N, C-alpha and C positions, 0 to 999 in steps of 0.2 A: 504496499501495499504506501502511496509516494503522499507525501506529507503537503500540503495546499499551496499555493502560491504566493498567499501572505504571508503563512508563517517559514516559510525559503529567503524570505525577500524582509524580513521581519528579520531574523539570524545574519543574514546578511552583512544587512546595516549593523547591529551590533558590533558584529569581529570586525566590520569597518573603523565603528569609530574607538575601540579598544588597540588596532592593532594604528590608527592615527597618539591616544594617548600614548603609549608603547614608543611610535615616533620620537612622538615630545619629547620625555624621557629620555629616549636616547640622544640623541639629538644637543639636551641640553649636559646631559652626562660627555660627551665625546667636545663640546665647549672648552669643558674644562683640564682635559688629557691633556698630557704630560710623556713621554719617554728620554731619562737619561743610558746614553750607555757610555762602556770605556771602550779605548781604543784599544785591543791585540798588547802594544804594550804597555799600556796602563798611563801613557802618559800626558790623555786629553778626555775630556767627559767634553760629550759633548748633548744638549738636551737638543730635544725638536718642539715643537705645539699641534697644534687639533691640525693644523694640515698641514705638519710636516715640515711649514719651518724651524727655523736653527730659531731658536730662542736663547744661548748659552752655552758661552763656550769656558771650559775649565782647562788647564795650561796643569797639574802634578806633579806634586816636589819635585818642580823646581825642571826635569829630566830635560823639556825643553831645552833647557843655556847647551845641553849638551847635544844637540838635533840640527844637522843639517834644514837650512830650510827646503829641502822639498821631499827631507822624515818629515820633516811635522804641518808638512802639507797632507805630507797621505797617511798620520794619526789624526787629522782632523777635518777629510774626509772617510777615510776607514768612520770613522763613530759615528759624524754624525749620518749620514748611506744605512748605516747601518740600523743608531732611532732612528729614521725614514717608517726603514722597513718592519719596524718594532709599531712604528704609531701604523702607520699600514694595514698591518697587522689584526693592532686592535679592530680598526673601523673596518676592516671587515667581519669580523668577526662577531661586532656591534650590528651590522646589519646584516649581516646574511638570514634572522630569522622572518625574515619582511617579506622576501626571496622567495619561500616556501612556500606551498598550496596550503589551502584548506583542510584545516579537516575534519571542520562542519557545515559549508559551501564549498563541497564538491567541483563545483563554477567557477569559483575562485584559483586559477591553476597557479599564483606567483609568479615565475621572470628569471629566464636566468641572467645573472650578473657575470659579465668579462674581468673578474680582477684583478687579471695578468695586463690585462689590454689598460685598469684604469691604471695600476702599478704600477707594472712593471714585470719582468716573472721571477727577481727573488719572492713577490710573498708568498707565492705557491710555496717558496721550500718548506721544507720542516727545520724549528726550531733546531733539534737536536742535529743536523748537516751545519747550521752556525755554527752552534759551540763547537762538535766538533772540528771543525774545520780550523778555527782560532784557537784553539788549545795547540796542534800538530803545528801547524803553521800556515802564517798569515796572507791576503788576499796576492793572489798575482802579481798585482800590481809593483806590489813592495819589494819583490822579488826584482825587477828591473831597475828599482834605484839602488841596490846592489852588486849589478852589471853594471852601472857608465861607467864605474868609474870614478866617478865624480868624492874628493872627502871633504 
């Protein structure tokens, strides 16, 4: 026995209202979010805001004094990029429930979001990969600094 159209419409409207309220809560939370990440050499901490914008740089333990300009720049870029990826993953996780199909209203199918296209391919990699890669060896571009012969 199928539900009357009016009842289905009521359910859909209630779900829409709940989704709008949840979206507003999520948006408020995301506006306050920030992430800070240390570079693999532990010389720099970069902080990004809710839109991935760089909001802070800290040079830790005066390590920058013994670094070449290229090494310091690489540390800043590494930390800022990693913080931005963390923020992007946070946004993706927070927004993903809004892409799911409705369990109460089968007509509301949800929608697909191409997170890779929005944030770049690194957002889809596991956090474990980043941790493991950072522990053993730094990013590939760091190796290039060692090879260029500048001291």
